C-alpha positions as CSV (number, residue, x, y, z in Angstrom):
1,X,17.8,14.7,5.8
2,X,18.0,11.2,7.3
3,X,19.6,8.7,5.0
4,X,19.2,4.9,5.5
5,X,22.6,3.7,4.4
6,X,21.9,0.0,5.2
7,X,19.0,0.0,2.7
8,X,20.6,2.0,-0.1
9,X,22.2,-0.9,-1.9
10,X,19.2,-3.2,-1.5
11,X,16.7,-0.6,-2.6
12,X,18.8,0.6,-5.5
13,X,19.3,-3.0,-6.8
14,X,15.6,-3.8,-6.3
15,X,14.6,-0.7,-8.1
16,X,17.0,-1.1,-11.0
17,X,16.6,-4.8,-11.5
18,X,13.1,-5.9,-10.3
19,X,11.0,-2.8,-11.1
20,X,11.3,-2.9,-14.9
21,X,10.7,-6.6,-15.1
22,X,7.7,-6.3,-12.8
23,X,6.4,-3.3,-14.8
24,X,6.5,-5.4,-17.9
25,X,4.9,-8.5,-16.4
26,X,2.1,-6.9,-14.3
27,X,-0.9,-4.9,-15.5
28,X,-1.4,-3.5,-12.0
29,X,2.1,-2.0,-11.6
30,X,2.4,1.7,-11.9
31,X,5.6,3.8,-11.6
32,X,5.9,6.5,-9.0
33,X,7.4,10.0,-9.2
34,X,10.2,9.0,-6.8
35,X,10.7,5.5,-8.2
36,X,10.9,3.9,-4.8
37,X,9.5,0.3,-4.5
38,X,9.5,-2.5,-2.0
39,X,7.9,-5.9,-1.9
40,X,6.0,-6.8,1.3
41,X,8.9,-8.6,2.9
42,X,11.3,-5.6,2.2
43,X,8.7,-3.2,3.6
44,X,8.4,-5.2,6.8
45,X,12.2,-5.5,7.1
46,X,12.5,-1.7,6.7
47,X,9.9,-1.2,9.4
48,X,11.9,-3.4,11.7
49,X,15.1,-1.6,10.9
50,X,13.8,1.9,11.1
51,X,11.3,2.8,13.8
52,X,10.4,6.0,12.0
53,X,9.0,4.1,9.0
54,X,5.2,4.4,8.6
55,X,2.9,1.9,6.9
56,X,-0.2,3.4,5.2
57,X,-3.0,1.1,3.9
58,X,-4.9,2.8,1.1
59,X,-7.6,0.0,0.5
60,X,-11.3,0.5,1.0
61,X,-12.4,-0.6,4.5
62,X,-14.5,-3.5,3.1
63,X,-11.4,-5.0,1.5
64,X,-9.7,-5.0,4.9
65,X,-12.7,-6.5,6.6
66,X,-12.8,-9.5,4.2
67,X,-9.2,-10.0,3.3
68,X,-7.3,-8.9,6.5
69,X,-5.2,-6.1,7.7
70,X,-1.4,-5.8,8.2
71,X,-1.1,-5.5,12.0
72,X,1.7,-3.0,12.0
73,X,-0.3,-0.6,9.9
74,X,0.0,3.0,11.2
75,X,-2.5,4.8,9.0
76,X,-5.5,3.6,7.1
77,X,-6.9,6.1,4.5
78,X,-8.5,4.7,1.3
79,X,-7.4,6.1,-2.0
80,X,-10.6,4.8,-3.6
81,X,-14.0,4.0,-2.0
82,X,-16.7,1.6,-3.2
83,X,-19.9,3.4,-4.1
84,X,-22.3,1.3,-2.1
85,X,-25.3,3.3,-3.4
86,X,-24.9,2.1,-7.0
87,X,-24.4,-1.4,-8.3
88,X,-23.0,-1.9,-11.8
89,X,-24.9,-4.8,-13.2
90,X,-22.7,-5.2,-16.3
91,X,-19.4,-5.3,-14.2
92,X,-21.2,-7.2,-11.5
93,X,-19.8,-5.0,-8.8
94,X,-19.9,-1.6,-7.1
95,X,-18.1,1.2,-8.8
96,X,-15.1,2.8,-7.1
97,X,-14.6,6.5,-6.8
98,X,-11.6,8.5,-5.6
99,X,-11.6,9.6,-1.9
100,X,-11.6,13.3,-2.5
101,X,-10.4,13.9,1.0
102,X,-7.4,11.6,0.8
103,X,-4.7,14.2,0.9
104,X,-6.2,16.1,3.8
105,X,-6.9,12.9,5.8
106,X,-3.4,11.5,5.3
107,X,-1.7,14.8,6.1
108,X,-3.8,15.0,9.3
109,X,-2.7,11.5,10.3
110,X,1.0,12.0,9.4
111,X,1.1,15.3,11.4
112,X,-0.8,13.8,14.4
113,X,1.8,11.0,14.5
114,X,4.7,13.5,14.2
115,X,6.1,11.8,11.0
116,X,9.1,13.7,9.7
117,X,9.1,14.6,6.0
118,X,12.2,12.5,5.5
119,X,10.9,9.4,7.3
120,X,10.2,6.3,5.2
121,X,6.5,6.2,4.3
122,X,5.3,2.9,2.9
123,X,2.1,2.8,0.9
124,X,0.2,-0.5,0.3
125,X,-3.0,-1.4,-1.6
126,X,-4.4,-4.8,-2.4
127,X,-2.3,-6.1,-5.3
128,X,0.5,-3.7,-5.7
129,X,0.3,-0.2,-7.1
130,X,-2.9,0.6,-8.9
131,X,-3.8,2.6,-5.8
132,X,-0.5,2.6,-3.8
133,X,1.5,4.3,-6.6
134,X,-0.8,7.3,-7.1
135,X,-1.3,7.6,-3.3
136,X,2.5,7.5,-2.9
137,X,2.8,10.4,-5.5
138,X,0.2,12.4,-3.6
139,X,2.1,11.9,-0.3
140,X,5.3,12.9,-2.1
141,X,3.6,16.1,-3.3
142,X,2.9,16.9,0.4
143,X,6.6,17.2,0.8
144,X,7.6,13.7,2.0
145,X,10.8,12.6,0.4
146,X,11.0,8.8,0.9
147,X,7.7,7.3,-0.1
148,X,7.6,3.7,-1.3
149,X,4.9,1.7,-3.1
150,X,4.6,-1.9,-2.1
151,X,4.7,-3.8,-5.5
152,X,3.0,-7.0,-4.3
153,X,0.4,-5.3,-2.0
154,X,-1.5,-7.0,0.7
155,X,-2.9,-9.9,-1.2
156,X,-0.2,-10.4,-3.8
157,X,-0.3,-11.9,-7.2
158,X,-2.9,-14.4,-8.7
159,X,-2.3,-18.1,-9.0
160,X,-1.7,-19.1,-12.6
161,X,-2.3,-22.8,-12.3
162,X,-4.3,-25.4,-10.3
163,X,-7.9,-25.4,-8.9
164,X,-7.6,-21.9,-7.5
165,X,-6.5,-20.1,-10.7
166,X,-7.0,-16.4,-10.3
167,X,-6.9,-16.4,-6.5
168,X,-4.5,-13.9,-5.0
169,X,-2.3,-16.4,-3.1
170,X,1.2,-15.6,-4.3
171,X,3.5,-13.2,-2.4
172,X,2.0,-10.0,-0.9
173,X,1.8,-9.2,2.8
174,X,-0.7,-11.9,3.7
175,X,0.9,-14.7,1.8
176,X,4.5,-13.9,2.9
177,X,4.2,-14.9,6.5
178,X,4.1,-11.3,7.7
179,X,1.9,-10.3,10.7
180,X,-1.8,-9.7,9.8
181,X,-5.2,-10.3,11.2
182,X,-8.9,-10.1,10.2
183,X,-9.3,-7.7,13.2
184,X,-8.6,-4.1,12.4
185,X,-7.2,-1.9,15.1
186,X,-9.9,0.6,16.0
187,X,-7.3,3.3,16.6
188,X,-6.0,2.9,13.0
189,X,-9.2,2.1,11.1
190,X,-10.4,4.7,8.7
191,X,-13.9,6.1,9.4
192,X,-15.8,8.3,7.1
193,X,-16.3,11.9,8.2
194,X,-19.8,12.6,9.5
């Protein structure tokens, strides 16, 4: 098993000190079976430090189209998909349903890329954990031993003051100066099975 000694103190400290506080202050935070968490900046630093690290984006493709995509993403498989055939008038949005093929699709991508089961696997959703945490658990159940959930996600937290209250413009991948684009790499983009 490959151990990342340089990250052990940082990750342990982040997990023990930041995770409980974050869990108490955020409705979107979910704990994972492994208890491994990174914020977007830590995730990017881990990817720079360890070339075997893999970033998996679990957002619906429409989210990526309109909010952007982390350019170093290795795998894109949605945990949840918008049901474009039904509109929920009361909620004023389209309902989401679980991607029933998630596990098979992720396994196929991980195997195609030759990802070792002890390599760091980093899972990111929009705001940090409502989808990345259960997806991380599913990947762990496939036998991967180092699966992280990105606690601030791609878009980050909501502004609490000012004219843009409620806009996700605090932390997260996009707001932390990390590499991203509105263009999605066609070799990485999830495509529904025909």
